N, C-alpha and C positions, 0 to 999 in steps of 0.2 A: 096931133099931139095927144099923148096920153094924159089922164088926169094926174099922173105921178110926176110929170116932167118938171113941175115947178117946185118939187120938194128939194130940201137941202141936199147937197151931194152925198152926204153920209147916209141919209135916209133913202135917197134914190138907189144907191148902191145895194142896200139891203132889199129893197123891193125887187130890183133886177135879179139879184141872187136867188130870191125866193121864186121868181117866175121862170128862171132859166130852164128847169126840167120841162115845163109846159112849152116853152119856146123851142127847145130841142125836139119835143114831140111834133110840133108843127112842121119843123124842118124835115123830119123824117117822113112825114106824110105829104111832103112837097106842097105845104100850105104857107109858105113864107109870106105870101101877100097879106096874110092875117096878122102878121106881126107889125105893130105900129112903127112907122118910120123913125120916130124919135128913139124908140127902144133899140132899133137896130143901130142907130148912130152911137148910142151909149154902149151897147155890147161891143161894137167894134173899137170904140175908144178904150174900153176896159181890156181889150185883146181876148175877149171871150168868143167872139165870132170874127170871121174875116171873109172878105170877098175873094174868091178864087175862080178866075175864068168866068165871071158873071154869075157865079153861084155862091150863095151864102153858106158858110160852113163853120162848124165848131173848131176852135183851136185847141191845142193840147191843154193850155190853161183853162179854157172853157169846159173842156171835158172833165178835168179834175175838180173844178168848182161844181159842175153838175153832178158828178158822182158823189161828192161830199154832201151836197144838198139833198140828193135822193136818199142817201143813207140816214141823214137826220130826219127826213120826213118819214121814212119807213119806221124808224125807232119811235117817233112820236105817235104814229099810227098804232104800233104794237102796245105802247103804254096806254093809249086810249081804249084799247080792247080788253085790257086787264080789268 
């Protein structure tokens, strides 16, 4: 269980959204075993990830959330560099 699993649902949703780009990075590197089981369950419940043929993959919704979150993180990084 992750330290965030006991957070209120709204807060947990924010934490998962913030972590989604890193989670996707782990999936792309074929390191899904490093993703906490509770996080996987929550991502699946949010329909951001799904099991397909024994493989965990990003859904269209998850892809959109990830793109949005990555753009926000990039903008924040650009502001910090100014």
